[in-house]
DOGURO-320526 format. One line per field, with one value per residue: x negated, y, z of N, C-alpha, C in turn; residue in one letter; residue number from 1. Coordinates in steps of 0.001 Angstrom, whole numbers, always signed. Atoms other than C-alpha are relative to their C-alpha. Layout:
<sites>
n.X	X_...
n.Y	Y_...
n.Z	Z_...
ca.X	X_...
ca.Y	Y_...
ca.Z	Z_...
c.X	X_...
c.Y	Y_...
c.Z	Z_...
res	A_...
n	NUM_...
</sites>
This chain:
<sites>
n.X	-48_+1299_+232_-365_-1346_-315_-1373_-47_-1325_-234_-258_-1321_-690_+172_+1196_+714_-775_+274_+1382_+60_-670_+871_+1133_-530_-204_+1289_+518_-796_+405_+1304_+1069_+502_-522_+152_-811_+765_-653_+829_-859_+526_-1045_-425_-1101_+64_-125_-1403_-809_+319_-277_+1225_+240_+1163_+1028_+315_+1397_+717_+675_-471_-1453_-793_-654_-1452_-443_+998_+380_-401_+743_-477_+969_-440_+1244_-87_+1138_+1238_+515_+520_+1233_+1011_+426_+892_+1229_+827_+490_+810_+209_+1385_+792_-380_+415_+1450_+257_-553_+615_+1265_-194_-1157_+145_-1296_+92_-568_-1462_-658_+175_-936_-1349_-103_-47_-1197_-1184_-139_+411_-1229_-484_+814_-818_-785_+932_+451_-1176_-46_+1174_-198_-824_+791_+1006_-716_-367_+1183_+702_-511_-586_-1454_-495_-868_-68_-1205_+413_-1113_+604_-721_-1049_+432_+862_+1331_+553_+500_+1251_+966_+381_+779_+1192_+1269_+244_+286_+1352_+923_+7_+733_+1405_+713_+1037_+774_+1451_+618_-17_+917_+1364_+462_+239_+1389_+464_+1049_-369_-535_-1364_-858_-163_-906_-1354_-430_-274_-1292_-1038_-156_-708_-1406_-598_-206_-1098_-1239_-302_-468_-1347_-900_-137_-791_-1412_-535_+63_-180_-1116_-1371_-725_-1449_-588_-1268_-860_-1405_-895_-535_+413_+1342_+971_+33_+613_+1436_+611_+646_+1254_+930_+509_+865_+1259_+744_+517_+1043_+1255_+205_-605_-1373_-843_-418_-1409_-786_-868_-1099_-325_-1175_-1153_-1214_-462_-1303_-729_-1274_-722_+20_+1269_+1042_-292_+433_+1456_+472_-201_+1040_+1279_+74_+339_+1434_+718_-7_+954_+1339_+236_+260_+1270_+1133_-130_-488_+958_-526_-749_-1003_+2_-1246_-10_-369_-820_+761_+1380_+924_+1124_+286_+222_-1246_-627_+866_-182_-1159_+487_+865_-838_-544_+1080_+673_-872_-456_-1441_-708_-1141_-119_-775_+746_-457_-956_+643
n.Y	-1160_-421_-1425_-714_+424_-549_+1_-82_+232_-777_-1405_-440_+888_-506_+537_-1082_-269_+1085_-163_-1161_+350_+952_-760_-774_+961_+336_-1193_-197_+1044_-359_+466_-988_+580_-708_+423_-382_+320_+156_-307_-1221_-1025_+278_-801_+34_-1357_-383_+699_-562_-1438_-763_-986_+397_-1048_-344_+283_+893_+982_+1365_+137_-1020_+469_-173_-128_+583_+1372_+391_-727_+297_-217_+409_+286_-187_+397_-645_+693_+1297_-272_-364_+1210_+722_-768_+155_+1380_+475_-999_-436_+1155_+381_-1070_+86_+1050_-313_-1203_+381_+262_-752_-1421_-438_-681_+812_-134_+656_+1441_+446_-56_+1054_+1320_+151_-35_+1068_+1321_+742_+164_-622_-838_+876_+712_-853_-319_+1071_-94_-1167_+431_+945_-742_-705_+969_+509_-1096_+19_-1167_+167_+1290_+525_-680_+331_-225_-188_+232_-373_+971_+1405_+430_-558_+607_+1331_-232_-402_+1147_+984_-623_+602_+1207_-419_-556_+1131_+674_-857_-86_+1265_-53_-1238_+161_+412_-1131_-1050_+512_-107_-1396_-331_-1024_+528_+1089_-624_-449_+1191_+476_-916_+270_+1278_-235_-686_+981_+872_-767_-105_+1314_+140_-897_+594_+1135_-546_-536_+1145_+539_-981_+133_+1298_+274_-1150_-840_+525_-503_-117_-289_-716_+188_-344_+1108_-176_+1098_-122_+101_+1383_+824_-238_+469_+1296_-152_-779_+881_+958_-682_-94_+1326_+410_-577_+447_-984_+317_-1107_+223_-333_-633_-1036_-292_-1371_-681_+904_-659_+651_-571_-103_-630_-317_+1127_-37_+503_+1407_+756_-13_+794_+1409_+332_+55_+1197_+1110_-50_+265_+1464_+514_-281_+901_+1347_-53_-400_+454_-944_-1090_-1224_-944_-763_-1402_-606_-1205_-1142_-955_-1229_+228_+210_-923_-542_+963_+442_+986_+1164_+776_+868_+1139_+752_+832_+1086_+926_+641_+325_+1381_+170_-1011_+630_-455_-1226_-1174_-573_-1106_-1322
n.Z	+890_+499_-221_+1218_+385_+1315_+491_+1452_+585_+1200_-286_-406_-939_-1359_-659_-693_-1217_-946_-448_-885_-1256_-690_-534_-1130_-1084_-601_-673_-1217_-949_-532_+877_+948_+1247_+1275_+1140_+1183_+1260_+1194_+1143_+613_-139_-1375_-556_-1460_-536_+164_-997_-1317_+102_-152_+1058_+795_-16_-1384_-302_+903_-841_+142_-39_-678_-1219_+101_-1385_-885_+320_+1351_+1023_+1351_+1070_+1330_+703_+1439_+829_-421_-1181_+421_+746_-988_-692_+914_+185_-1192_-80_+1117_+1038_+229_+384_+1353_+916_+168_+975_+1314_+571_+620_+1431_+481_-323_-528_-1293_-1088_-146_+1134_-196_-1032_+584_+1011_-634_-839_+860_+986_-432_-299_-1356_-1040_-897_-873_-866_-1090_-791_-996_-862_-853_-1130_-796_-755_-1065_-1025_-696_-679_-1354_-658_-128_-480_+1045_+1292_+756_+1384_+939_+1311_+1217_+340_-51_+1092_-215_-1206_+350_+703_-1018_-807_+745_+546_-429_+789_+1372_+13_-79_+1298_+936_-365_+220_+1037_-87_-172_+1266_+919_-428_+51_+1385_+356_+313_-929_-849_-907_-1210_+296_+51_-1378_-680_+466_-564_-1416_-65_+325_-1159_-1020_+401_-221_-1447_-351_+486_-866_-1273_+191_+101_-1355_-756_+377_-405_-1438_-875_+422_-57_+1160_-128_+1301_-134_+1160_-199_+349_+1344_+873_+556_-1087_-481_+1046_-7_-1242_+143_+731_-824_-1053_+675_+303_-1252_-369_+947_-483_-1374_-901_-383_-444_-1386_-216_+1052_-557_+916_-372_+555_-76_-487_-1240_-380_+1266_-329_+1232_+933_+711_-873_-283_+1163_+6_-1129_+340_+975_-695_-837_+883_+286_-1254_-142_+991_-522_-1136_+513_+716_-842_-1380_-1019_-254_+584_-833_+734_-404_+484_+818_-824_+755_+224_+418_-1109_+4_-1323_-1069_-625_+883_+72_-1228_+205_+777_-909_-876_+817_+333_-1125_-1115_-81_-109_+772_+677_+1373_+81_-467_-1265_+130_-78
ca.X	+1247_-1648_-3229_-2553_+1097_+1978_+5374_+6063_+9059_+10509_+11003_+13931_+14670_+13430_+10005_+8471_+11284_+10725_+6977_+7454_+9879_+7479_+4550_+6671_+7532_+3888_+2912_+5781_+4513_+1191_-777_-2974_-1382_-2233_+378_-1347_+109_-1641_+1262_-28_+3341_+3614_+6591_+5396_+5031_+8567_+10026_+8199_+9151_+5570_+4695_+2359_+564_+277_-3178_-5743_-7052_-6805_-5439_-2671_-1452_+2322_+2952_+1105_-767_+582_-1528_-711_-2938_-2141_-4870_-5351_-7834_-10368_-10627_-11117_-13714_-15541_-15612_-17100_-19628_-20822_-21168_-22703_-22829_-26400_-27871_-25925_-26707_-30418_-30274_-28042_-29757_-32910_-31349_-28226_-28429_-25537_-25139_-24253_-20727_-19802_-21170_-19054_-15886_-16565_-17198_-14274_-11899_-12707_-14293_-11676_-9773_-12205_-9538_-7394_-10372_-11517_-7958_-7876_-11389_-10475_-7778_-10102_-12823_-10295_-9135_-12629_-13899_-11621_-10261_-6663_-4815_-2347_-2451_+872_+309_+2928_+2214_+3230_+6316_+6162_+4618_+1725_+1292_+955_-1694_-3433_-3440_-4898_-7640_-10359_-9942_-9938_-13109_-14830_-13831_-15181_-18451_-19261_-21034_-22499_-25876_-26592_-25591_-27580_-30604_-30790_-31018_-34184_-35260_-37831_-37815_-37167_-34062_-32675_-33268_-31432_-28401_-28259_-28456_-25523_-23520_-24211_-23104_-19901_-19239_-19682_-17340_-14685_-14931_-14513_-11412_-9833_-10487_-9046_-5796_-5414_-6238_-5723_-2633_+1026_+3213_+6797_+8951_+11777_+14732_+18413_+21401_+21869_+21436_+18241_+16430_+17385_+16362_+12928_+12369_+11499_+8852_+7357_+7072_+5626_+3010_+2015_+1621_-475_-3111_-2842_-648_+2621_+5428_+6186_+9629_+12239_+13943_+17352_+18043_+21098_+23669_+27226_+28362_+31485_+33762_+36590_+37749_+38545_+35403_+33139_+34900_+34242_+30579_+30171_+31616_+29225_+26276_+27148_+26970_+23473_+22401_+23449_+21415_+18375_+18782_+18942_+15867_+13735_+15035_+15571_+12618_+14795_+16262_+19396_+19239_+22344_+23138_+23172_+25633_+22842_+19334_+16585_+14208_+12482_+11625_+15157_+16570_+13534_+14104_+17515_+15818_+13243_+15999_+17521_+14143_+12985_+16031_+16731_+20297_+21171_+24605_+23998_+25992_+24509_+24660_+27594_+26778
ca.Y	-8514_-7441_-4020_-3059_-3183_-2746_-1771_-2431_-2714_-1355_+2395_+3965_+1194_+3113_+1606_+4985_+5615_+2195_+2807_+6237_+4881_+2046_+4427_+6604_+3528_+2589_+6165_+6446_+3211_+4939_+3504_+5837_+5365_+6373_+6236_+6284_+6378_+4996_+5989_+8538_+10341_+10245_+11475_+11053_+14787_+15285_+12673_+14106_+17638_+18845_+21946_+20955_+24271_+24218_+22621_+21001_+18978_+15205_+13301_+15610_+15263_+14746_+14338_+13034_+9918_+9932_+10963_+11081_+10700_+10512_+8960_+10115_+9617_+12115_+10300_+6956_+8394_+9878_+6518_+4810_+7612_+7309_+3535_+3130_+6415_+7601_+4116_+3306_+6697_+6234_+3057_+4283_+7649_+5782_+4916_+7156_+10970_+11984_+14418_+12967_+14512_+13280_+9846_+9571_+10708_+8248_+5238_+5909_+6357_+3427_+623_-2165_-1814_+503_+2890_+53_-1874_+1088_+1900_-1480_-948_+2487_+908_-1895_+533_+2614_-501_-1694_+1739_+1601_+5145_+3852_+1111_+703_+1552_+1651_+1418_+2829_+1572_+2412_+705_-3099_-3607_-1283_-2828_-6327_-4979_-3426_-6716_-8792_-6302_-7826_-11138_-9361_-7454_-10686_-12229_-9239_-9365_-13001_-12300_-8994_-10275_-11970_-8848_-6405_-8689_-8368_-4570_-3167_-1243_-1688_-4737_-2434_-956_-4432_-5410_-2291_-3038_-6643_-5449_-3090_-5918_-8192_-5422_-5046_-8795_-8766_-5796_-7541_-10685_-8591_-6918_-10272_-11563_-8359_-8718_-12374_-12144_-8590_-7231_-7857_-7521_-6263_-6206_-3657_-4336_-3545_-5851_-5380_-7759_-6389_-6041_-9558_-11063_-9513_-10902_-14438_-13347_-10774_-13322_-15829_-13286_-12693_-16418_-16850_-14657_-16494_-13780_-14294_-11767_-11383_-9747_-8901_-5611_-5314_-1588_+617_-1980_-673_-1420_+764_+149_+2656_+2848_+444_+1583_+912_-2375_-3568_-2528_-4129_-7430_-7387_-6679_-9565_-11944_-10769_-10844_-14514_-15117_-13450_-15572_-18796_-17699_-16342_-17937_-15966_-13569_-10593_-7509_-5694_-1884_+272_+2867_+6182_+8918_+11471_+11818_+10518_+13392_+14575_+12859_+12727_+10877_+8595_+7558_+6195_+4026_+3014_+1797_-241_-1788_-2670_-3030_-6598_-7778_-5033_-5748_-3975_-855_+2642_+4398_+6750_+10464
ca.Z	+14598_+12406_+12699_+9065_+8010_+4330_+2921_-741_-3059_-6258_-6556_-4718_-2202_+865_+1488_+2379_+4866_+6472_+6612_+8205_+10826_+11650_+12070_+14348_+16431_+16962_+17835_+20328_+21921_+22639_+19719_+17710_+14279_+10735_+7987_+4625_+1122_-1953_-4199_-6697_-6372_-2558_-529_+3063_+3650_+2348_+4715_+7727_+6580_+6458_+4477_+1637_+1906_+5689_+5803_+3575_+6504_+6089_+7822_+9044_+12630_+12449_+16166_+19214_+18152_+14588_+11582_+7879_+4845_+1127_-1005_-4561_-7367_-5980_-2626_-4332_-6715_-3739_-1981_-5041_-5467_-1872_-2181_-5626_-7544_-7045_-7350_-10523_-12084_-11504_-13558_-16385_-16778_-17777_-21126_-21379_-21537_-19261_-16373_-12971_-12641_-16135_-15298_-12136_-13963_-16770_-14539_-12170_-15120_-17388_-15395_-15034_-11793_-10041_-8703_-7354_-6002_-3968_-2894_-1142_+169_+1529_+3699_+4799_+5856_+7802_+9618_+10456_+11494_+14513_+15014_+14737_+16590_+13710_+10015_+8184_+4432_+2064_-1439_-4983_-6532_-6676_-10118_-9338_-5889_-7326_-9661_-6663_-4739_-7550_-8429_-6167_-8024_-11386_-10528_-9512_-12843_-14797_-12875_-13687_-17012_-15812_-14545_-17889_-19832_-17738_-17614_-21401_-21313_-22876_-19837_-17129_-14883_-11936_-13607_-14352_-10743_-9515_-11678_-10481_-6874_-7491_-9071_-6121_-3778_-5758_-5632_-1858_-1573_-3663_-1509_+1643_+209_-700_+2818_+4305_+2346_+3282_+6966_+8221_+6422_+7210_+4106_+4333_+1208_+1049_-1245_-1686_-2101_-5835_-8765_-10322_-7003_-5894_-9238_-8848_-5345_-6353_-8864_-6467_-3638_-6098_-7186_-3568_-2959_-6092_-4393_-1078_+490_+2384_+2812_+6515_+6411_+3790_+4685_+3003_+3007_+2387_+3472_+3922_+7490_+7762_+4761_+5257_+1641_-1198_-2983_+5_+771_-2754_-2568_+867_-375_-3331_-1030_+1298_-1644_-2504_+1163_+1289_-1862_-300_+2825_+812_-1152_+1691_+4886_+8086_+7815_+6960_+8595_+7488_+7548_+7240_+4656_+6509_+5543_+5169_+3804_+6076_+6646_+9802_+13062_+14487_+11460_+11255_+14864_+13805_+11203_+13813_+16151_+13331_+12518_+16023_+18253_+19363_+18946_+16491_+14957_+11663_+12506_+12798_+16155_+16717_+16299
c.X	-1398_-119_+283_+1317_+368_+1505_-37_+1413_+152_+331_+1435_+722_-193_-1232_-769_+713_-280_-1424_-113_+625_-853_-1197_+424_+180_-1315_-569_+748_-351_-1397_-1170_-412_+226_-266_+998_-667_+741_-1031_+866_-490_+1057_+611_+1129_-19_+172_+1450_+853_-248_+218_-1232_-162_-1272_-1131_-493_-1475_-578_-711_+632_-768_+681_+616_+1480_+593_-1055_-251_+343_-662_+421_-1090_+593_-1235_+215_-1281_-1321_-612_-638_-1314_-1138_-534_-955_-1346_-939_-610_-1038_-461_-1444_-863_+279_-468_-1501_-355_+439_-684_-1351_+164_+1245_-171_+1366_-230_+737_+1517_+767_-56_+1023_+1430_+222_+185_+1310_+1275_+162_-388_+1219_+296_-711_+846_+765_-884_-374_+1164_+146_-1161_+109_+798_-785_-1010_+648_+334_-1196_-737_+500_+604_+1505_+332_+857_-138_+1248_-235_+1223_-561_+846_+1110_-572_-961_-1418_-675_-568_-1309_-1109_-534_-878_-1332_-1302_-340_-376_-1425_-1034_-127_-811_-1504_-802_-1059_-954_-1492_-708_-100_-1043_-1455_-591_-280_-1491_-450_-1033_+533_+625_+1442_+956_+273_+1006_+1448_+531_+308_+1345_+1137_+232_+739_+1478_+727_+295_+1169_+1344_+418_+522_+1436_+1033_+260_+857_+1490_+607_+99_+395_+1228_+1315_+805_+1503_+573_+1382_+801_+1384_+850_+719_-668_-1457_-1055_-137_-674_-1518_-706_-816_-1349_-1029_-622_-934_-1349_-867_-659_-1115_-1361_-276_+562_+1449_+734_+525_+1505_+594_+940_+1052_+593_+1313_+1229_+1191_+535_+1336_+777_+1395_+739_-63_-1337_-1118_+211_-473_-1521_-560_+134_-1067_-1353_-143_-333_-1487_-837_-58_-994_-1434_-332_-308_-1360_-1175_+90_+441_-934_+460_+686_+942_+12_+1203_-232_+477_+761_-713_-1411_-878_-1221_-185_-15_+1299_+687_-847_+125_+1229_-387_-892_+821_+574_-1066_-454_+907_+418_+1520_+805_+1091_+209_+761_-824_+556_+1049_-714_-10
c.Y	+401_+1512_+856_-563_+685_-80_+158_-313_+843_+1442_+258_-878_+434_-511_+1079_+366_-1059_+108_+1148_-306_-968_+711_+811_-898_-327_+1188_+253_-1028_+252_-475_+1122_-553_+917_-570_+557_-458_-133_+109_+1321_+1099_-146_+921_+14_+1388_+467_-633_+543_+1510_+835_+932_-372_+1016_+319_-215_-921_-1097_-1382_-891_+1122_-606_+346_+260_-684_-1455_-457_+915_-487_+320_-503_-82_+124_-406_+592_-693_-1332_+164_+342_-1207_-814_+712_-168_-1397_-308_+1079_+329_-1140_-397_+1048_-60_-1038_+429_+1213_-291_-245_+662_+1452_+529_+660_-812_+175_-687_-1514_-531_+4_-1142_-1366_-192_-3_-1265_-1386_-780_-76_+789_+833_-878_-771_+863_+551_-1030_+156_+1178_-382_-950_+732_+777_-942_-464_+1081_+197_+1252_-149_-1396_-682_+843_-492_+464_+43_-55_+581_-1016_-1375_-413_+497_-627_-1377_+111_+352_-1219_-986_+556_-623_-1264_+351_+531_-1120_-705_+804_-5_-1266_+84_+1180_-218_-384_+1173_+1039_-467_+150_+1439_+259_+1175_-644_-1120_+556_+446_-1180_-500_+877_-263_-1285_+135_+693_-987_-947_+717_+108_-1333_-219_+859_-602_-1179_+476_+499_-1118_-582_+918_-152_-1287_-176_+1167_+852_-755_+652_-16_+481_+615_-174_+527_-1144_+281_-1003_+103_-176_-1436_-906_+157_-628_-1263_+131_+780_-879_-1045_+589_+117_-1335_-458_+567_-384_+945_-380_+1262_-312_+177_+608_+995_+350_+1334_+453_-903_+736_-779_+541_+278_+551_+488_-1217_-74_-612_-1476_-888_-93_-882_-1501_-469_-167_-1273_-1234_-42_-250_-1505_-637_+212_-959_-1416_-71_+151_-499_+1122_+1177_+1293_+846_+776_+1428_+697_+1127_+1147_+1024_+1318_-386_-159_+894_+524_-1085_-541_-1074_-1273_-875_-905_-1235_-880_-920_-1187_-1059_-836_-418_-1459_-43_+1024_-658_+493_+1301_+1186_+506_+1078_+1338_+524
c.Z	-402_+85_-1224_-522_-1306_-281_-1514_-473_-1248_+369_+437_+995_+1454_+706_+766_+1294_+1053_+550_+1001_+1357_+815_+620_+1220_+1226_+703_+771_+1303_+1076_+558_-829_-951_-1414_-1181_-990_-1248_-1246_-1106_-1258_-595_-103_+1398_+466_+1524_+616_-67_+1100_+1400_+56_+319_-1190_-743_+69_+1408_+330_-1052_+777_-189_+971_+789_+1256_-80_+1378_+863_-380_-1397_-1025_-1385_-1015_-1317_-889_-1497_-699_+514_+1224_-381_-771_+967_+746_-869_-129_+1193_+77_-1078_-971_-291_-503_-1450_-1015_-272_-1061_-1398_-643_-628_-1495_-575_+444_+432_+1356_+1060_+149_-1131_+145_+1013_-535_-976_+656_+760_-824_-831_+494_+490_+1498_+1073_+966_+984_+973_+1203_+818_+1118_+986_+958_+1248_+901_+883_+1148_+1153_+815_+773_+1424_+589_+258_+517_-1067_-1261_-710_-1429_-898_-1413_-1127_-259_-324_-1098_+169_+1219_-298_-767_+970_+751_-757_-504_+522_-788_-1430_-101_+70_-1339_-1022_+290_-325_-1101_+140_+202_-1304_-974_+395_+0_-1397_-422_-250_+876_+905_+885_+1270_-207_-41_+1407_+754_-394_+617_+1488_+184_-255_+1174_+1129_-303_+216_+1485_+466_-393_+876_+1356_-117_-122_+1391_+865_-305_+543_+1507_+895_-317_+121_-1127_+260_-1330_+202_-1290_+316_-525_-1316_-928_-443_+1075_+487_-1022_-14_+1198_-193_-705_+816_+1089_-601_-346_+1257_+327_-929_+387_+1453_+1035_+273_+441_+1391_+170_-1259_+676_-1045_+420_-641_-57_+611_+1199_+484_-1282_+271_-1247_-915_-729_+851_+336_-1143_-56_+1123_-281_-1003_+695_+825_-829_-300_+1246_+257_-957_+466_+1131_-483_-694_+955_+1436_+923_+248_-675_+1056_-903_+535_-608_-993_+889_-840_-280_-422_+1231_-205_+1414_+1068_+585_-838_-92_+1245_-102_-812_+866_+902_-767_-304_+1192_+1149_-61_+118_-762_-849_-1424_-164_+493_+1318_-248_+120_+1436
res	M_K_D_T_V_M_F_C_G_K_G_G_V_G_K_T_T_C_A_A_A_T_A_L_H_Y_A_D_A_G_L_R_T_L_I_V_S_T_D_L_T_P_S_L_R_H_I_F_E_L_D_N_S_A_T_D_E_K_P_V_E_V_S_K_G_L_Y_L_D_E_I_G_H_E_E_V_K_G_L_W_E_R_R_F_G_A_E_M_Y_Q_V_F_S_A_F_V_D_I_D_Y_P_E_F_V_D_F_I_S_S_I_L_P_G_I_K_D_E_F_M_V_D_Y_I_R_V_L_G_E_A_G_P_Y_D_K_I_V_W_D_T_A_P_A_G_Q_T_L_G_L_L_K_I_P_S_V_V_N_E_H_L_K_P_A_P_R_I_Y_S_A_L_R_S_T_K_Q_A_R_R_S_V_L_D_V_I_R_G_W_E_E_L_S_A_Q_D_I_S_F_L_R_T_Q_V_E_F_N_L_V_T_I_A_E_A_L_A_V_R_Q_L_D_S_I_I_G_E_F_R_S_Y_G_L_E_V_S_T_I_L_V_N_Q_V_I_T_A_A_D_S_D_F_L_S_S_R_A_E_M_Q_Q_G_Y_I_S_E_I_R_S_M_C_G_D_N_Q_R_I_L_P_M_F_P_Y_E_I_R_G_T_A_R_L_K_E_V_E_R_A_L_F_R_D_G_W_D_G_R_P_D_P_P
n	1_2_3_4_5_6_7_8_9_10_11_12_13_14_15_16_17_18_19_20_21_22_23_24_25_26_27_28_29_30_31_32_33_34_35_36_37_38_39_40_41_42_43_44_45_46_47_48_49_50_51_52_53_54_55_56_57_58_59_60_61_62_63_64_65_66_67_68_69_70_71_72_73_74_75_76_77_78_79_80_81_82_83_84_85_86_87_88_89_90_91_92_93_94_95_96_97_98_99_100_101_102_103_104_105_106_107_108_109_110_111_112_113_114_115_116_117_118_119_120_121_122_123_124_125_126_127_128_129_130_131_132_133_134_135_136_137_138_139_140_141_142_143_144_145_146_147_148_149_150_151_152_153_154_155_156_157_158_159_160_161_162_163_164_165_166_167_168_169_170_171_172_173_174_175_176_177_178_179_180_181_182_183_184_185_186_187_188_189_190_191_192_193_194_195_196_197_198_199_200_201_202_203_204_205_206_207_208_209_210_211_212_213_214_215_216_217_218_219_220_221_222_223_224_225_226_227_228_229_230_231_232_233_234_235_236_237_238_239_240_241_242_243_244_245_246_247_248_249_250_251_252_253_254_255_256_257_258_259_260_261_262_263_264_265_266_267_268_269_270_271_272_273_274_275_276_277_278_279_280_281_282_283_284_285_286_287_288_289_290_291_292_293_294_295_296_297_298_299_300_301_302_303_304_305
</sites>
């Protein structure tokens, strides 16, 4: 098991619930655990039933050994600013009349992939800093996540002509040297992020047993592999396990067909999670999902009340 565990999938399939239950499991096992969301419309606080106005402190302590953080644009901009902001501004202000705050907003808004690049880097730095035994990473819906994963490669591609372009700037030799040093630093950062994704992150893909979701699986897994990344586990969520009506029986039969299709497509690296008869919110409900995720020999049926 790797120390950073990512959950991804299309919107509405339950990836945040699976991530929250997994984080709870690690914390209950005595591991200092951070669950972090890079979804710009996060719902972790909602699932853990935390009051949004309760504290501005980040990360928030959910329970003993479990901490929660939701990463937005301001955090990512701050990370870039600390790494490169002052150095880059010193160079650009030599030939562009712009105030520092405007410069930072401009760069973090328009430079190709900068928000996503530093989103990945934020997680990497957290993992390498060592305050947590486990980091559980809840991502944005699948399309945005795939964009996030390929960003380090995209940034490297964009940077290839940069030294030639900046060397041609009509500024002092010292300024050109500073820009080239920043670019080299960025290239090194991008390479570190690619290595982190390939070697330090476990990827779990959450889906449901319906036509559209299953049709998307093959392309999503193919995208992962194109970047040298492998999906560890397919989590098939919201499966009907107690069909006590004609309607549920029909739905359950349909789901079993798609589950067989997923198995033929992905092999045995999948877990089946039941559809619960209530909304999953709060620690008690999340523990039920945790048992379904981690219990050996689970037969696919929810525990009795």
